[in-house]
N, C-alpha and C positions, 0 to 999 in steps of 0.2 A: 284817362278821360279826354285829354286834349288831343291825343293821337287818334282816338276814335272819331272825334269831330272832324279832324283834318282829313282822315281817310274817307269819311262819308261825304265831305265836300268835294274831294277830288273825284270820287266815283260819280257823284251827281254831275260834275262838270264834264266828265268824259261821256256820260250817257247823253247829256244834252248836246255836246259838241259833235257827237257822231250822227245826229239826225239831220244833216243838211240835205240828204237825198232820200228819195223813197227806197224802201227795202226791195231787194229782188226776191223772186220766188224761193230760191235756195236759202236766203237769209231767213225769210219768214218760216220756212220749214224747220230750220235749226232752232229758232226761238220757240216755236210751238212744240217741237220734239223735246227740247231741254226742259221746258216748263212741264210737259206732260210726264216726262221721266222723273223729274224731281218730285212732282206731286204724287206720283204712284209710289215712289220710294218713301215719301213721308207718311202716306196713308197706311202702307203696310207696316209701318213702325220700324223701319230699318235703322241701323246705326248711321253715324255721320258719313262714314266711308261708303256705305251702301247707297245712301241718298245722293252723294256727289257722283258716284259711279253711274247710277241710273240716269242722272241729269246729263252726264257726258255721252253716255251711249245713246240716249234719247236725242240729244243735239246732233250727233253724228248721223243717226238714222234719218232724222228730219231733214238734214242738209242734203243727204243722198236722195231722198224722196223728192225734195224741192228741185234738185238739179235734174232728176229724171223727168219731172212734170214740165220743167222749163224747156228742156231740150225737145220734148215731144210736141211742142206748140209750133 
C-alpha cells in the first residue's frame, strides 16, 4: 500500500514537472495516438498485453504522423 502511494506521487511529480514547455506537434500526436490505441484496446476487450501493445503502436503511429505534419508546415 505504501509503495503504491509513493509510486503514484512520483508519477504525478514527473507528469507535472514535464510540463514546463508547450508540447510539439509530434508529441501531441504521440499522446493522442497512445490514448486512442489504448482506448480501442480496452473497448475491444483485449487482455492487458493487447491493450499495452495497442497503446504503444498507437503512440508510435501518432508520433510519426505528428512529425510528418510538423515537417510539412
